[in-house]
matplotlib code that plots the C-alpha trace (Angstrom):
import matplotlib.pyplot as plt

x = [37.9, 36.1, 36.0, 32.6, 31.0, 28.3, 29.0, 29.0, 25.3, 24.3, 23.8, 26.7, 26.5, 25.7, 29.4, 30.5, 28.3, 29.6, 28.9, 25.8, 24.2, 24.9, 23.2, 20.2, 19.9, 20.0, 17.2, 15.1, 15.6, 14.3, 10.6, 8.2, 5.3, 2.4, 4.6, 3.9, 6.9, 7.6, 7.8, 10.2, 7.1, 6.1, 3.3, 3.4, 3.1, 1.4, 3.8, 7.5, 9.2, 10.2, 13.2, 14.2, 14.1, 13.6, 13.1, 14.5, 15.6, 19.3, 21.5, 22.2, 25.7, 27.4, 30.0, 31.7, 31.6, 29.1, 29.5, 27.3, 29.6, 32.6, 33.6, 36.4, 36.3, 38.3, 37.8, 38.4, 37.9, 36.6, 38.7, 35.9, 37.9, 41.2, 40.4, 39.7, 36.1, 34.7, 36.7, 34.4, 36.0, 37.2, 40.1, 39.7, 42.5, 42.8, 41.2, 44.4, 46.4, 44.4, 45.5, 43.2, 41.3, 42.2, 39.5, 36.8, 38.0, 35.0, 32.9, 29.4, 29.2, 26.5, 26.8, 24.7, 24.2, 24.8, 25.0, 24.2, 25.0, 24.0, 26.1, 24.6, 22.4, 21.2, 17.7, 15.2, 15.0, 14.2, 15.8, 14.4, 17.4, 17.6, 20.7, 21.7, 24.3, 26.0, 28.5, 29.5, 28.3, 30.6, 29.0, 30.4, 33.0, 30.5, 30.2, 26.8, 26.3, 23.8, 22.0, 19.8, 18.0, 17.2, 15.3, 16.1, 15.2, 17.4, 17.8, 21.1, 23.5, 21.6, 21.7, 19.2, 17.2, 19.1, 21.1, 22.1, 19.9, 20.7, 21.9, 23.3, 22.9, 24.9, 27.1, 29.8, 33.3, 35.5, 39.1, 40.4, 37.9, 34.9, 33.9, 31.2, 29.6, 27.2, 25.2, 22.7, 20.0, 18.3, 14.7, 12.5, 10.1, 6.8, 5.8, 9.1, 8.9, 5.7, 7.3, 10.3, 8.1, 7.6, 11.4, 11.1, 8.7, 9.8, 10.0, 12.6, 14.4, 15.2, 17.9, 18.7, 19.1, 21.8, 22.0, 20.8, 20.9, 17.8, 15.8, 13.8, 17.0, 18.5, 15.3, 15.1, 18.7, 18.4, 15.1, 16.9, 19.5, 17.0, 15.0, 18.1, 18.9, 15.3, 14.9, 18.4, 17.4, 14.1, 13.4, 13.9, 16.1, 19.9, 22.6, 24.8, 27.2, 28.9, 31.9, 33.5, 35.8, 37.7, 38.4, 40.9, 43.4, 46.6, 49.4, 51.5, 53.5, 50.6, 49.7, 47.4, 44.6, 41.8, 41.7, 38.8, 38.0, 34.9, 34.1, 32.8, 34.1, 33.6, 33.1, 33.6, 32.7, 35.6, 36.9, 38.4, 41.6, 42.2, 45.7, 46.2, 43.9, 44.8, 42.4, 44.1, 42.3, 38.9, 37.3, 34.1, 32.2, 30.1, 28.1, 27.5, 27.2, 29.1, 32.5, 33.9, 37.1, 39.1, 39.5, 36.7, 33.6, 32.8, 31.0, 32.9, 31.9, 31.3, 28.6, 29.5, 28.2, 29.2, 28.8, 29.7, 30.8, 30.2, 30.3, 26.9, 25.2, 22.3, 20.5, 20.5, 20.4]
y = [20.0, 22.8, 23.4, 23.1, 24.3, 21.6, 20.2, 23.6, 24.0, 20.6, 19.6, 17.7, 14.0, 12.4, 11.3, 15.0, 16.3, 17.3, 14.7, 16.4, 17.1, 13.5, 12.2, 14.4, 13.3, 9.7, 10.3, 11.8, 8.6, 6.4, 5.6, 6.3, 4.1, 4.7, 5.6, 3.6, 1.7, 0.2, -3.5, -5.2, -6.3, -2.7, -2.5, -0.7, -1.7, 0.5, 0.6, 0.6, -2.6, -2.9, -1.2, -4.2, -7.9, -9.7, -7.4, -4.4, -1.3, -1.1, 1.0, 4.6, 3.8, 6.0, 3.3, 1.5, 3.5, 2.4, 2.2, 5.2, 7.3, 7.1, 10.1, 8.8, 7.0, 4.5, 4.1, 0.8, -0.6, -4.1, -5.9, -7.7, -7.9, -9.7, -12.5, -16.1, -17.1, -19.5, -17.9, -17.3, -14.0, -10.8, -8.8, -5.2, -2.6, 1.0, 3.5, 5.4, 2.6, 2.6, 3.7, 6.4, 5.9, 9.0, 8.1, 9.3, 12.9, 15.1, 12.0, 11.2, 8.5, 6.8, 6.3, 3.7, 2.6, -1.1, -2.0, -0.3, -2.2, -1.0, -2.3, 0.0, 3.1, 5.0, 4.4, 1.6, -0.2, -0.9, 2.3, 4.5, 6.3, 9.4, 9.4, 12.7, 12.4, 15.4, 16.0, 18.6, 18.3, 20.0, 21.3, 23.8, 25.0, 25.6, 23.6, 22.8, 21.3, 18.5, 16.7, 13.7, 11.9, 8.2, 6.6, 3.1, 0.9, -1.5, -3.1, -3.2, -5.9, -6.1, -4.8, -2.4, -3.8, -1.9, -3.1, -1.0, 1.9, 4.9, 8.1, 10.2, 9.4, 11.3, 13.1, 14.9, 14.3, 17.5, 17.9, 17.1, 14.3, 14.4, 14.8, 12.6, 13.5, 11.4, 12.4, 10.1, 10.9, 8.3, 9.4, 8.7, 11.6, 9.9, 12.8, 12.6, 8.9, 9.2, 11.7, 9.5, 6.7, 8.9, 8.7, 4.9, 5.3, 4.0, 7.6, 8.6, 5.3, 6.1, 8.6, 12.1, 12.4, 14.9, 14.5, 18.1, 20.7, 22.9, 24.9, 21.9, 19.9, 22.7, 23.1, 19.4, 19.3, 22.3, 20.9, 17.6, 19.5, 21.6, 18.5, 16.8, 19.9, 20.2, 16.6, 16.4, 19.4, 17.9, 16.5, 12.7, 12.6, 12.3, 12.6, 9.6, 9.4, 11.9, 11.7, 13.7, 11.9, 13.2, 10.8, 12.3, 11.5, 11.9, 9.3, 7.3, 10.4, 11.4, 8.2, 9.8, 10.6, 8.3, 7.7, 7.6, 4.6, 2.5, -0.2, -0.6, 1.5, 0.9, 3.7, 2.5, 4.5, 4.1, 5.8, 9.2, 8.3, 5.0, 5.1, 1.6, -0.2, -3.2, -4.0, -7.3, -8.5, -8.0, -9.6, -9.3, -12.6, -13.8, -16.0, -13.3, -10.5, -8.3, -7.7, -10.3, -10.8, -13.3, -16.7, -16.1, -15.2, -12.4, -9.4, -6.1, -4.6, -1.1, 0.8, 0.9, 1.4, 0.3, 2.6, 1.9, 4.1, 3.1, 4.9, 6.3, 5.6, 8.0, 5.5, 2.6, 4.6]
z = [-11.6, -10.0, -6.3, -4.5, -1.3, -1.6, 1.9, 3.6, 2.8, 4.2, 7.9, 9.5, 9.7, 13.0, 13.3, 13.0, 15.8, 19.2, 21.9, 23.4, 20.0, 19.0, 22.1, 21.5, 17.9, 18.9, 21.5, 18.7, 16.6, 19.4, 18.9, 21.8, 22.7, 20.5, 17.5, 14.4, 13.3, 9.9, 9.5, 7.1, 5.1, 4.4, 7.0, 10.3, 14.0, 16.5, 19.4, 20.2, 21.3, 24.9, 26.2, 28.3, 27.8, 24.4, 21.5, 23.4, 21.6, 20.6, 22.9, 22.0, 21.1, 23.7, 24.3, 21.4, 18.2, 15.7, 11.9, 11.4, 13.6, 11.3, 9.1, 6.9, 3.6, 1.6, -2.2, -4.0, -7.5, -8.1, -10.7, -12.6, -15.8, -16.3, -13.9, -14.8, -15.2, -12.6, -9.8, -6.7, -5.8, -7.5, -6.3, -5.1, -5.5, -4.3, -6.7, -6.4, -8.0, -11.2, -14.7, -15.9, -19.1, -21.2, -23.7, -21.2, -21.4, -22.6, -23.1, -21.7, -19.0, -17.0, -13.2, -11.5, -7.9, -7.8, -4.1, -0.8, 2.4, 5.8, 8.6, 11.2, 10.9, 13.9, 15.3, 14.9, 11.6, 8.9, 7.7, 4.9, 3.5, 1.2, -1.0, -2.7, -5.5, -6.9, -9.7, -12.4, -16.0, -18.5, -21.7, -24.2, -21.8, -19.0, -15.9, -14.3, -10.9, -11.0, -8.1, -8.0, -5.1, -4.6, -1.8, -0.5, 2.4, 4.4, 7.8, 9.7, 8.4, 5.1, 1.5, 0.1, -2.9, -5.5, -8.5, -11.5, -10.5, -12.8, -11.1, -14.0, -17.6, -20.2, -17.6, -19.5, -18.2, -18.0, -19.2, -15.7, -14.8, -12.5, -8.9, -7.4, -4.0, -2.0, 1.1, 2.9, 5.4, 7.7, 7.7, 10.7, 10.4, 9.2, 6.9, 5.2, 4.9, 3.0, 0.6, 0.0, -1.2, -4.3, -4.9, -5.3, -8.2, -11.7, -13.0, -10.4, -10.6, -14.3, -13.2, -14.3, -18.1, -19.0, -22.8, -22.9, -20.1, -20.1, -17.6, -16.5, -15.8, -13.8, -11.8, -11.1, -10.0, -7.7, -6.2, -5.4, -3.4, -1.5, -0.7, 0.8, 2.8, 4.1, 5.1, 6.8, 9.0, 10.1, 13.6, 13.8, 10.7, 10.7, 8.1, 8.2, 5.3, 3.0, 0.7, -2.1, -4.5, -7.4, -10.3, -12.7, -15.4, -13.5, -13.9, -11.5, -10.6, -8.4, -6.5, -3.9, -6.4, -7.4, -11.2, -13.6, -15.7, -16.5, -13.9, -10.3, -7.4, -3.7, -1.1, 2.5, 5.5, 8.0, 11.1, 10.3, 12.1, 10.3, 9.0, 7.5, 5.0, 3.0, 0.0, -0.5, 2.7, 1.0, -2.0, -3.9, -3.5, -6.4, -4.0, -1.4, -4.0, -1.7, -0.1, 2.4, 4.3, 2.2, 4.0, 6.5, 4.5, 7.0, 5.5, 5.4, 8.8, 7.6, 5.7, 2.0, -1.5, -4.9, -7.9, -11.5, -14.4, -18.0, -21.3, -22.2, -25.5, -25.9, -28.2, -25.7, -22.4]

ax = plt.figure().add_subplot(projection="3d")
ax.plot(x, y, z, "-o")
ax.set_aspect("equal")
plt.show()
């Protein structure tokens, strides 16, 4: 898989910023009186809530670290197949422990965004979030970088209203596998919020079709990346999550790599210095439609997303 300097061109996430820059960014995200704020019903209210008493603004987060402040990632795989029907939970294993599906080599695949859970994002909610996805598309021995943006909305401790949203359709897997990158921006700049509403249209929700790579596809892909860069740099916007994961065809002799196969993967934003993680502690709940702590029904206390990979049939989409 090819090396990429994708992250070097993008602003750092808020968790990567030095302390003083982080404080300044958090102050930008706090609404001032007279600022129109979004309501959960899609409308807007004319003034900021009080800074003290009931309905006060959340703290800046200078004390205990917040979920948006983390810079590490853990990757899991939900074992939907091979378990008895009627069970209320599905096991999750490390994506590093999988057996790669060699049949996906040089084959077209479809990648979808199936869940996006916000534990905590900086600033006042609800949050409008720009998600930039990036990968490499291998065609006739050449590799093309592809980018695609999606816009979602969610409050803290809630799921965004997404399920099976196409990202890439017909993405051609290379000889060594694929790389998937994800970068999110919490958008509070009102002008950018208006623009992002376009990204929630049915046309954009259809995903980036890669059955054929042509000038228009390349232009759309490059534009998506430039939009993400521009919005992330704007005042009152903050990059929050980013990861880059390689999914390859290596065997058990290299147990530290994530493997490629069809199914649903979990990407969890965790503290960068986290050294221990036990996927057996967490299950996918059919009832809650998300990841919970087994035996307690507590939601996974981190920001996370679930993306799925399936074989792509050009006739069915």
